[in-house]
N, C-alpha and C positions, 0 to 999 in steps of 0.2 A: 504494499500500500504506499510505503514511503518513498520519496524521491529526494535524495540528498541535494541534487542540483537545484531543484525547485525551492527547497527549504532555505538554501544559502543565498537566494536572490537578494534578500533584505538582511543579510547577516549583521551589518553594522547596527541597524535598528534593533534587531533581536538580541544583540549582545549587551545593549545598554542596561536592561534590568539585571542581567547576569553580573555585570561589573558592580552595580549598586549592591547586589546581594553579597558577593564575596568580600566586598570592602568592609562589611559589618561582621565578618567571621573573626573572633578574637584569638583563636587557637594559634599560637605563634610558630610552632615548628612541628607540624604533623608528620608522621612517618607513613601512615596508611590513609589514602584519600580515595573515596569512591564518588563517581559522578553517576547518579542514578537516572537513566534516561539520557544518555550522552549524545544521541543523534549522530551527526556527521563528525563529531569529535573536535571541532574547532574550539569550543569553549573548554573542553577537557584539557586540551593542550595548554591553555592559559593557566589552568590549575597547576600543571607540571612546571610551568615557567615561574609561577609565584612561589612554589615550594619545591625547589630543585632537589632537596634531599629526601623527598617523599616518594613512595611508590604509588602512582596514580593509576586507577583502573576505571575505564568508562564502561558502563553496562547499558544495553538497550535490547529490546525484544525484536527489533527489525534487522533481519539479516542484511538488507541493503545498506542501512545506516552503519552497521558495524563493519561491513566490508569497506565502505568509504572511510570510516574513521581509522581503520588499521593502516591506511596510507600514512598516517601521522605518527604511528607507533615508533618508539625509540626506547633506549634503556630507561627504566623508571616510568614508562607510560605504555599501558597496554589496554586492549579492548576485548570485551567478551559479550556473548548474548546472555540475557537474563530477562525473565518476565515478572515485573513487579506486580502484575495483576493477580498472580496466583496467591492463594491464601497462605501457603507455607514458605513464601520467599523470605529469607533473612540474610543479612551479610554473613559470609562464611567465617571470617576470622576477626570480626570486630573492625573498628575504624576509628581514626582520630578526627576525621572530617568526612561528612557525607553531604553532598550537594545534590539537590533535585530542582532543576530549573525548567519551568514550563512543561511539566510532565504529569503531575499528580491529577490534573483534571481528566486525564485518560484512565485513571485507576479508580474504579468504583469502590466506595466504602473506605477511602484511604485514611480518613481521620482515625478510624479504629485501629489502623495498622501502625500509626506513628509511635505509640508507646513501645511496641516491640522493636521497631527499628532503632529508636533512640536508646533502648537498653543496650544495644551493641556498641555504643560509644565508649571510648576509654575516658578516664577522668580528665577533665579539661577539654574534652572533644566537643565538636560542634556539628549540629544538624541544621542545614540551611535550605529553605524551601522558598520558591517563588511560583505562583500560579496566576494565569490570566484571570481577570475578573470582568470581562467585557461582554459577557454572553447575552446581555440585554440590549446591546448596541445594534444599530441597523445591519451591520454586516452579518451578524448571526441570526437576527430575527428574520431578515429577508431570505436567508438560506433555508431556515426552518420552514417558512411559509411556502417557498418555491418547491421544496422537496415533497411537501404535503399536498400540493395542488393537484387537481384532477389531471392536469397535463403530464405530471411527472411521477406521481406516487406509485403507479403500477410499474413503470419502467425502472424505478429505483428499488422497489420491493420494500423490505422492512425498513422502518425509519431508523436512521443512524442513532446509535446510543447517545443520549444527552451527556454533555460534559458536566463534571462535578467540580464545583469550586465554592469556596466559602469566604466569609468575611475574615479580616485580620483578627477580630475578636474570637472567632471560632477556632482559628489555628492557635491563638494564645491559650485558650482553654484546653485544647487537645494536647499541647506540648508542655504546659506548665504543671509541674508536680514536684514533690519534695526531691531535692537534689538537682533540679534544673532551673536555670535562669533563662527567660525568654524575652526577646525583643521582637515586636511585631509592628508592621506599618503597611501603608499602601501608598501608591503613587499613580497618577494619571499622566502618561507621556503623550505628547502631541508630535507624532511622527510625521515629518514632511516628506512625502514620497514623490518620485518623479517617474516619467515614462508613461507609456500607454497603459491604461487600465491598471494602475498600480495597486489598488486595493484588491482587485481580483487576483493579481499576481501574488499578493501577500497571502490571501486565503488559499490559493492553490498549494502553498507549501505546508498548510496545517489542516484547518477544519474541513476543507474540501476533499481531503484524501479519501475518507470513507465513502463519500458520495460518488466520486469519480470511479472508485473501485467497484461500486455497485452497478454503474451504468455500462451498457454495451458500448463498444468502441464507436459505433456509428452515431450514438446519441450524445457523446461528450461535448463535441463542438457546439451543438445546438444549445445544450444546457449552459455551457460557459458563456455563450453570447447573450442568452436571456438574463442570466445572473449578473453578468458584467454590465448590462444596460441599467439594471436596478441599482447596482453599486455606484455607477457614474452619476445617477440622479441623487443618491443619498450622500455622496462624497464628491461634490463638484470641485473641479480644478480651480485653483486660485492663481494669482500672479506668482506666488512663491512656490507653488506646487499643490499637491493634494494632501490635506491634513487628515490623518487617521488618529483620533483619540484612542488611547489604550490604557485602561486601568489594570493595575497588577497589585497583587497582595504578596507580602513577604513575611517571613519569620525566621529567626535564628535561635535555636535552643542549645544551651551550653550545659554539659554535664559538670556540675560543680563538686561532685563527689571526690 
């Protein structure tokens, strides 16, 4: 379902929240770092640059993403497949830092998993999470309405699974317990995009993937044209470019034990 090249089209904008997230990680010299849902590995490589003495592993359930990420592998940086959506997934050997950037909205029931995952942190270790929180914005609402329309619902089949994301306060409650200190916040970015149909291009890298995977090859171009026209009306081009507001939620939990 995933296309690394499509995802990387807006890599500079997608990395902004990642940089804001890891800037708030206080663990000074981790030796074992996990990137949960590493995608094409470009952000994981930055973790290895920040902590050159650490062994950094990127994990993702997409074979295509992991294959692309492995092109960046080097001593101290590797990549492997893992499925965070399975109920029994846990870090194998513990970790000093775990980062999950723009991933958990794909993982149903993830709030209940966080205590087990953070139990794997070493003393002084950090769990850092960022999730998109823009699912009530026009880009997602229009996509939901279009896939459910009489014109498309039979061609797409089952409705794509809804994304799961929560408020900063919910992540604070899920992560805060005795022995943990939590910092939670949210930010709305105003991404200024350029080029033809830039919001459609953005969505093709993420939320559109399940829809495109469900459509027959012959239908994809027609669907993209219709959805692209709706996005162009909702996000009109300005002199400076096309502005895509994007709210994101963050939390960093530190094991103080």
